[in-house]
N, C-alpha and C positions, 0 to 999 in steps of 0.2 A: 786333407782339407781342415781348416781351423774351425773349431766349434763356434757357433754363434754366441755372442756375448750375452750374458744374463744380467738382469738388473741388480743394482744395489738398493738397499732399502733406505732408508734414511731416516728417517726421520722425522713427522708429523706433525698434520694438522697437528707435522708434524711430528711429520713426521714425519719437524717435527715428527716422529712416530717410528721404531725398530726395523731391522732388515735381516735377511738370511745371507750367509756367505756365498759368494759365487765368483766366477772369473771376472765379473763386471764390477767387483767391489773390493779389490785388494790394492794395497799401496805399493808404489814403486819404492826401491831401497832408500833413495834420498828423502822421499816424502816421509817415510816411517821415521828415519833418523831425525829429520828436522822437527817433526811434530813431537817425537819422544823427548828430545832435548828441550824444546820449548816448554813442554808440560812439566819437565823437571825444574826448569829455570824459574818460571814465573811464580810458583809458590814460594821459592826461596827469596825472590825479590820482595815479596810481602814481609818476609821475616827481617830483611834488611831495614825495611821501613820501621818495624818494631824497634830494632836496635837504635836507630837514629832519633827516635822519639823520646828517649830517656831524658830526664832533666839532667842538667850539667852536674849537679851536686849529688846525684843518685849513687848510693853504694850498693854493691852486689856481693853475693857470696861466691866462694870458689866454684861451687856447682853451677851457678848461673854463668860465670865467666867461661867455664869449660863448654857450656852449651852454646854460648856466643861464638867461641872459637870454632866449634863444629859447624855452625851456620856459615861462618866465613870460609872455611875450607870446602864445604859442600857447594857454595856458590862458585868458588874458583874452579872446582872440578867440573861442574855443570857448564860453566863458561868455556872451559877447555874443550869439552866434547862438542859444544855448539860451534866453536871456532873451526874445529876440524871439518864439520859438515859444511860450514860456510865456505871454507877454502876449497872443498871438493866441488861445490856448486860453481865457484868462481873459475876453477880450472876447465870446466866444461862449457863455460859461457864467456868467451873472450870479450864481448862487447860490454859486459858488466864487471869484468874481473877486477879492475882497479878500484871501483867503488866498493865492491864487496870486501876486498882485502883490507882497505883502509878501515872500514867499519869493524872487521874482525880484529885488527890490531888494537883498536880502541877498546873493544870489549875485553880482550885478553889483558890489557893494561889495567882496566877497571877491576877485573876479577882478582888479579894479583894484588892490587892495592887494598881491596877489601880484606883479603886473606891476611895481609901483613898487619893491617890496622886492628884486626880482631884477634891477633895472635897474643895470647896471654903471656907466653914465655918472653916476649919482647918488651913487656912492660916492667918498669921499676915497681917493685911491690913492697911499699912500706907497710910494716905490720901495724895494724890499728884495729883492735878488737875483731880480727878475722874478716874485716871488710876492706875492699879496695875499689878504686874508681875504674869504671869500664874503659873509657877511651882517654888517650892523651891528645888525640887529634880528631875530634868529632866532625869538624868542618871537612877534613879530608875524606871521611867516610861518606858524607853527604854528596860531595863532588863526584866521588867514584861511583856512587849509586846512580846519580843522574847520568853520568857518562855511560854506564852500563845499560841503562834503560834506553838511552838514545841510540847507542850503537846496535843493540840487539834489535830494536825496532827497524833500523835501517836495513839490517841484513834480512829480516823477515819480509820487508816490503820489496826488496830487490829479488829475493827468492820467489815472491809471489809473481813478479813480472816474468821470471823465468818460466814458471808453470803456465802462465797465460800464453806465452810464446810457444811453448811445447804443444799446448792444446790446439792453437791456430795452425801450427805446422802439421800436426797430425791430421786435422780436419782437411787441410789442403791435399794431403797425400790420399786420403780416402776419396775426396771428390775427383781427383785425377784418375784414380783407378776405376771409379764408377763410370766416368766418361768412356773409358776403354771397354768396360763391360757392356755399355749401351750399344756400342758399335760392333761388337764381336759377331762373327758369322759362323764359325765352326765350333763344334762341341768340345774338341780337344783344346782349342785356344781358350774357350770359356773356363774350362776346369783349371787351367794353369793360372789365369788371371784371377779367378774367384778365390783360389788358394791364397794368393797375395793379398786380395781384398780382405779375406778373413783375418789374416795376421794384422793388417792395418786397423781393422775394426777392434780387435782385441786390445791393441795398443791405445787406441782412442778411448776405449771403454775403461782401461786402467786409469788414464789421466782424468777423465771426467768423473769417474767414481771417487777418486781422491778429492777432486774439487767439490763434489756434492757433499762429501762428509765434512769438509771444512767450512762450508757456507753457514753463516750464522742467521741470515735472513730466511725464515721459514717459507716465505712466498717464493723466493728465488730457488730454494731447495726443491719445492714442489714443481716449479717449472722445469728445473734440470731433470728431475726424476721422470717427468712426463716425456720430455724430449728423448731421454735415454731409453725409455720404454718403447717408444716408436722405433728407434734404431735397432733395439734387440729383437723385436718381433719382425720387423721388415727384413732383417738379414736372412731369416729362413724363407720369408715370402719371396725375396729377391732370387734366391736359389731356384725354387720350384717354378716361379713365373718365367725366369729367363730360360730354363731348360725346356719348358713347355713351348716357349716362343721359337726356340731353335728346332724343336721337333716338328712344329707346325708353323713354318715361316709365313704361310699365306693366310693364316687365321687372324682376322681383324680383332676379335675379342681377346685373343692371347696377347697381342701387341698392346691393346688397351689396358689389360691387366698388368702387364709389366711396367708400362709407363706410369701407372698410378703409384706403384711401389717406389720407383725412382724419384718421382716428384715429392712424395711424402718424406722420403729419407733426406732429400736436399733441404726441405723446409726445417726438418728437425736438426740437421747439422748447423744451419744458420741460427736457429734458436739457441743452441748451446753457446755459440760464439757471442750472441747478444748478451747472454747471462754472464759469461766470464769477463767480457770487456765492459759490461754495464752501459752499452749504447745500442741504439736501434738505427737501422739504415734509413737514410733520408729523413731523420727526425721524427719517425713515426711514434705515435703514442699508443698506449694500451687501449685497444678498441673494444675490449669486453665491457659491457654496460654495468653500471653499479647494481648490486643486488638489492632486492626489496628489504631484506633484514638490515643491510648496511644503511639504506635510506631511512628506515625507521629509527635506527640508533642515532643517526645524525640529527634527525628531526626532533627526537626527544631531548637530545643535548641542548639544542637551540631553544626549545620551550623552557627547559629548566633553568637556563641562564637568566630568565626574567625574574627569578626569585632574588637574584643579586643586583641586577641592573635592568631597569625597565626600558632603557634606551639602547641596549646592546643590539637588538634586532629591530628591523622595521616590519610593520604588518604585511607589507607587500612581499617581503622576502619569505616570511613564514607561509603565506598563502601559496606562493609559487612552489615552495618546497613540498607542501602537502599535495598539490596538484600533480607535480612530477612523480611523487611517490605513488599516488593512486593510479596514475597512467601506467606505471610499471606493473601494477597489480592486474592489469588487463591481460597479462600473460596467463594468469590463472583463470580469469572469468571468460576469456575468449577461447581457451583450450577446449577442444571438442571432447576431451576425455574427462573433464571435471564434472563431478556429479551435480545434479540440479540443487541438492541440499547445500553443498559446499559453495556453489556459485551464489545462491541467494544470500547465504550468511555473509560472504565476503562483501557483496554489494550493500547489504544492510549496515555492516560495520563501517564501510567506506563513507556512506551517507552520514552516519552518526559522527564520524571524525570531522567532516566538513562543518556540521552544526556546532560541535563542541569548540572548534577553532573560532567560529564566529562569536560564540559566547565568550571565549577567552579574550578576543580582541576588544569586545565591548567592556569587559571588566578592566582590561589593560588600560584603556583610554581613561576610565574613571580613576584608576590608581595613579596615573600620571598627573591628574589635575588636583586630586585631594588624597592626601596620605593619612588615612585613618586605619585603626586596627581592624574594623569590620571589612574594609575594602581589601586589606592585605590577606585576611582570612579567606575572603571570597576568591581572590586571585589564586591562592594556594589550592583551594578546592577545585577550581577549574583546571589547573595544571594537573592535579592528581586524576581528575576524570578523563582528560584526554590521554594521559599516560596509560591509564587502565584500558582505555579503548584500543590503543595501539598494541598493548600486550595481548588483548583478545584477538586482534587481527593477526599477530604473529602466530598464535596458537592455531588459528583456523588455516592459515597458509601452510604451516608445517604439516598439519593433519592432512590437508589436501594433497600435497606433494608426496608425503610419506605413504599414504594409502594407495595413490596411483602407482608408485614404484613397487610397493609390496605386491599388489595385484598383478602387475605386469611380470614381475620376476617369477611369481608362482605359476602364471599361465604359460610362460615359455621355458619352464625348467626342464622339460623333456626334449626341447629342440626339434619338434616335429617337422617344422618347415625345412630345416637344414637336412634332416634325414631324407625328406621327400625330394629335395633338390639333388642330392647325391644319387638317389634311385632313378630319377628321370634322366640324369646324365648318363649313367651306365646303360640305360635302356635306349638312349638316343631319342627320347620323347620330347619333341619340340613344343607340342601343345601343353604338356605337363610343365615344361620349363617356364612357359609364359605365365601359367597359372600360379606356380609357386614363387616365381620371381616377383610377381605382383604382391603376393602375401608377405614376402620378406621385406619389400619396400614399405608396406604398411606398418610392419613391425618396427622397421628402422625409424620411420617418422615418429612413431609413438614413443620409442626409446629416446630419441633425440629431444622430443618435447618434454618428456619426463625429466631428463637430465637438466634441461633448462630451468624447470621449476625447482628441482633440487638445488641448483646453484643459487637460486634466490633465497633459499632457507638454510643454506649450509652453515652459516654462523661464523666461519673463519675464512680468511683469504686462501690458505693452502687447500682447504676443501672446495672452495670455489674453483680453484685451478684444476682440482681433480675432476670436478663435474664437467668443466669445459673440455678437459682431455677425453673424458668418456663420451661426451657429445660428439666431438670430432671423430673419435675412433669408430663409433657406430655409423656415422655418416659415410665415412670413407670405406670402411670394411664391408658394409652392406652392399655398396655398388661393386666392389671388387669380387665379392662372392658370386654375384649375378654374372659378371663377365667370365669368371672361372668356370661356373656351371654351364654357361653357353659354350665355352670351348670344349668341355667334356661331352656335352650333348652332340656337338658336331663331330667329335672324334671319340665315340663311346668305348672303343677298345684301347685307348691310350692310357697306359699306366701312369705316365708322368702327369697327364692332365687330371687324373683322379687324385694323385698325390697332391697336386697343386690345390685342388678344391678342398681337400682334407685340411691342409695347412691354414687356409683362410677361414674355414669353418671353426677350426680350433681356436683361432684368434678371437673370433666372435664369442665362442663359449667362455673363453677366459675373461673377456670383458664383461659378460653377463655375471660371472662369478664375482668379479671385482665390484660390480655395481651393488651386489648384495652386501658386501663388506662396507662399501661407501655409505649405504643407507643406514647400516648399523651405527657407524661413527657419527653421522649427522644426528641421529636420534640421541646418541650419548651426549653430544655437545648441547643439544637443545634441552635435555633433561638434567644437565649439570653433572653427568657422570664422566669423569676424566681419568679415573684410575687405571682402567684396563688399556693395555697397549695393543695396537694392531700394526700390521706391516704398513709401510708408507703407501698410502692409497693411490697416489698419482702414478705409482709404478706397479702395473699388474703383475701377477705371478707368472713365472716363466712357463712357456708352452711345453707340452709333453715331449716334443721333439728336441728340446734343448739338451744337448749332450753334456753341457757343463754341470747339470744338476747331479751327475754321477759323482762329483767330488764330495758330496755329502749324502750319506746313506739315510734314506727315509724310514728304513725298517728298524726293528728292535735289535738290541745287542744279542749276539748269539751266546750260547752257554759259556764258552771260554772267556769272551769279553765281559760277560756279566760277573764271572768269578773274579776277574782282575779289578773291575771298578768297585766291587763290593768292599775290597780292602781300602780303596781310596776314600770311600764314603763314611767309614766308621768314625774317623776323627772329625769329619764334617758334622756328623750327627751330635757328637759331644759338644762341639763348639756352639751349635745351635742352642743346646740346653744352657750353656754358659751365658750366651747373649740374652736369652729369655730371663734368666735370673737377674742380670743387670737391669733389664728393662722394667722388671717388676718393682725395683727399688724406687722408681720415680713416682712422685705423688701426682705430677701433672702428666697424665697419659696422653694428652693431646699436644704435648710439646713436639715441635717439628723434628727434633733429633730422635725422639722416641718413635715417632711415626715411621721415619725412614729406616731406623734400626729394626723396628718390628717387621717392616716389609722385607728387608734383607734377610732377617732370620727365617721368615716364612718361606721365602724363595730357596734359601739354603736347605731348609728341611725337605722341600720338594726335590732338590738335587740329591739329597741323601736317600730319599725313597727311591729315586730312579736307580741309584747304585745297587739297591736291593731288589730291583725288578718290580717295584710297587709304585703307587701314587699316580697323580694326574699326567705326568710326563711319560709318554709311551715310546717315542722315537728319538733318534739323534737330532732330528730337526727341532722337535719340541725342546730338547735340552739346550741346544744352541740359542734358541729364541729366549728361553728363560735366563740364560747367562747374559745375554745382551741387556735385558731389562735389569738384571742384578747389578751389572756394572754401572748402568745409568743411575740407578737408585743410590749406589755408592757415591757417585759424584755429587748427587743432590745432598746426601748426608754431609759430605765434606764441606759443601758450600754453607750448609746450615751451621755446622760446627765453627767454621771460620767466622761467620757473622756473630756467633756467640762469643768468640774470642775477643771481639772488639770491646766487649763490656768488662774485660778482665784487666787486672793490673799487669805491669810489665813482666814480672817473673812468671806468673801463671800463664799469661798470654804466650810467652815464648815456649813454655813447656808444652802447651796444647798445639801450637803450630808445628813443633817438631813431630808430634804424633800424626798430625794431618799430612805432613810431608812423607811419612811412611805409607799412608793409606792411599793418597791420590795416585802415585805412580802404579800401584797395584791395579787400580781400576783401569787406567789407561793401558797397562800391559795386557789385561784380560781382553779389552776391546781389540787390541792389535792381534792377539792370537785368534780371536773369533773371526776377524776379517781376512786373515791370511789363509788361503786355500792350501791344503796339504795333499791334493790329488787323492790317491787311494789310501792314505794314512789317516783315515778318519778317527780311528781309535786313539792314535797318538795325539790328535788335536783335542779329543775329549779328555784324555788323561791330563794334558797340560792345563786345560780350562778348569777342571775340578780341583787340581792342585793349587792353581792361582786363586780360585774361589775360597779354598780352605785357608790360604794365607790372609786373604781379605777378612775372613771371619775372625781369625785370631787377633788381627789388629783392631777390628770392630769392637770386640769384647773389651780390649784395653781402652779404646777411645770412649766408649759409653761409660765405663767405670770412672775414668778421669773427668769427663764432663759432669757426671753426677757429683763427684767430690768438689769440683770447682764451683758448681752451681750452689751447693749447700754452703760452701765457704763464703761465697758472695752474699748469700741471703743472711748468714749469721753476722757478717760485717755490717750489713745495712741495719740489722736489728740493734746492734751495739751502738751504731752511730746515732740512733734516735732515742737512746735510753739515757736518762739523766743520772747524775751521781748517786742520788738516793734510791735508784732502782725504779722510779716511776717514769712511765713514758708520756 
């Protein structure tokens, strides 16, 4: 039987936000190749832009010309690899084959043209004080670069259509097999079909995992993660619920339990298709209501526009916006679990907001009729007062929701009700079942209500989606636990009914754990702490029963492994020292490049300590998570360095871009190694990751050194440019 797929992380609020490797998160061969070649090609395209931006009369040294030639050759080689992948995709997709092949031919021609036009040996080289002209045909390079960008973009767009079709095809296969599973009557037939279903789910998991990693929109990424989380958990639920139904075919609660799982999986499958195709059935819109924090943000923006334009908004519009905002706050004041103190404070601040808006409107009317300095100052004062009031409201609402969530999580940390339900089930105690089912329903309603309040104060769209996902999960899972407990109570000696209840209880416990992480991230966003990375919150951690977690050992390295990685770590420790030395040279320690460099050096030192059996990283899972963040920080550094390169002159800019071009592929290669499962060869994966991290640190040291020199050179040039002939500035 195929293992149930496990979630990919992704990225967070955000996250946007890191992930652990699993069978639900590795790339298919073509996906890896396409992404790898794209990542190699796009930085080179920026270097082509640098080449063609030279002035026509610019003279360059032999060293610069050789660098230009290397860029041209590198572009041509990358295009060649890209074309091979494109042709492979074309051969597997006959309906798009002609379009892809035409685009590949154009890309190949463009790459060869760029290589030829940047070939120094083909130029006539008149000796003239060691300087020669870069191009004889600058127009040709510009045309070739445009053709290259156009053709590469077309190939990528066509490849994207292929991926979407694959996901839809895979979803349809899963749905067809699910229909067969719903109708199965014999246990033997079920086992056979479920085995096929497991394989199809793994294929679907691979495709959607790739898609999730590629999504740029954090909101879509969060929605995809939530849908895939449902499918991951429901796969295990489907197994035990179906087996229970087959074992007890006349049990109504068992059938109800199974139908709930099937319904939820179908909704999740449809949600994935909505995300990848970017369309909703029957023109549906997003039904989730706007959060209070979003409403406050929009209202403040509209208020502040009055500083620039008194006629931008109407009084009626602002009044309607405030009333709609205060109406949404009734979710807090009407909540039975809100404390009396919080409720009174929210109502007091709401009334104050109405009064201050009336005052603002009064001053606003005066400011429109007579434009004096005193009226302008009074208008500014009223805007500041209402903004302050709204900030106080935000604090009170956040405090209310966060306190409710923290108290609830603390109260239910020991899962007393779940344990009681399991006990009443094996005892066949129907009266006890009714009592504890009622208590679980109360707990469920309180959790759902708290998630709704957290959604109002979450602060980001991905976290809003996470809260909505948690709300739906508690709502559905709570009812399923009760039906599973009822089945066990009616059949107390049934092992499969007990296993089924355990699986649903485990899903509940997992969601409680994720709610704790969710609360922590919401607090971090509210308080402005964004440095620490957490797993992608819309995607709960895999359940204990997920066999695919075995692909990554959660324990510490054994003595033999520790001895081997200790050798790997020695050089890494030395490179960390080198990086710190380079960082200390910088006068501006708040420079973005310095901050990212220092973060990477700190993480590399943690990796080094791990190889010695010391430091904060204790397990292989800790190590892999640290490496994920390390690779992300590397890409941020590369982006910052690239932005810095825009301030440099052509020669210096080209030199720096060549260094970036060494660094960025290493970051992507590390990410690929992290995401690719190696089954039982965990140590091999760790070995590869640390080796790649070591290579990144070596290039980082060179990159920081070069950036420092170029920055000093740029500052010196600026100083000289503002100094007069007699030495006075």
